[in-house]
C-alpha positions in Angstrom: 1.8 9.8 -11.9 -0.3 8.7 -14.8 -1.1 5.2 -15.8 1.3 5.5 -18.7 4.1 6.6 -16.4 3.5 3.6 -14.1 3.5 1.3 -17.1 6.6 2.8 -18.5 8.4 2.6 -15.2 7.5 -1.1 -14.8 8.7 -1.8 -18.4 11.9 0.1 -17.7 12.5 -1.9 -14.5 11.9 -5.3 -16.2 14.2 -4.3 -19.1 16.9 -3.3 -16.7 16.6 -6.5 -14.8 16.5 -8.6 -18.0 19.7 -6.8 -19.2 21.3 -7.4 -15.8 21.5 -3.7 -14.9 19.6 -4.5 -11.7 20.0 -7.4 -9.3 17.0 -9.5 -8.3 16.5 -7.9 -4.9 16.8 -4.3 -6.3 14.4 -5.1 -9.1 11.8 -6.5 -6.6 12.2 -3.6 -4.2 11.8 -1.0 -6.9 8.9 -2.9 -8.5 7.2 -3.1 -5.1 7.5 0.7 -4.7 5.8 1.3 -8.0 3.1 -1.2 -7.3 2.5 0.3 -3.8 2.1 3.7 -5.4 -0.4 2.3 -8.0 -2.4 0.7 -5.2 -2.4 3.9 -3.1 -3.4 6.1 -6.0 -6.1 3.9 -7.6 -7.4 2.0 -4.6 -6.7 4.5 -1.8 -4.8 1.9 0.1 -1.5 2.5 1.8 0.7 -0.5 2.7 0.9 -1.2 6.4 4.2 -1.2 8.2 3.5 -4.7 9.5 2.9 -5.9 5.9 6.3 -4.6 4.8 8.0 -6.1 7.8 6.4 -9.5 7.2 7.7 -9.7 3.6 11.3 -9.2 4.6 11.3 -12.3 6.9 12.2 -15.6 5.3 9.4 -18.0 4.7 6.7 -15.3 5.0 5.3 -15.5 1.5 1.6 -16.2 1.0 2.5 -19.6 -0.3 4.5 -20.5 2.7 1.8 -19.3 5.1 -0.8 -21.4 3.2 1.4 -24.5 3.3 1.9 -24.0 7.0 -1.8 -23.5 7.6 -2.8 -26.7 5.8 0.2 -28.7 7.1 -1.0 -28.1 10.7 -4.6 -29.3 9.9 -5.4 -33.0 9.9 -7.4 -34.1 6.9 -9.9 -36.9 7.5 -10.7 -39.2 4.6 
């Protein structure tokens, strides 16, 4: 797929979501597929199965992991 095709697909997805043709979860799933294809094509990186599994678990976002990391560390003044 070309850069323009990826761009057009992402615009189409965002338009469909904005116009309520897609639900939030469907929009995110389809957008992730496109972004993974871009990453694979341009960076030569394939998403790992463990990365995909982690994202489906509640509270597994990068923000939540960062908060958990810092919450468990005592900060000395």
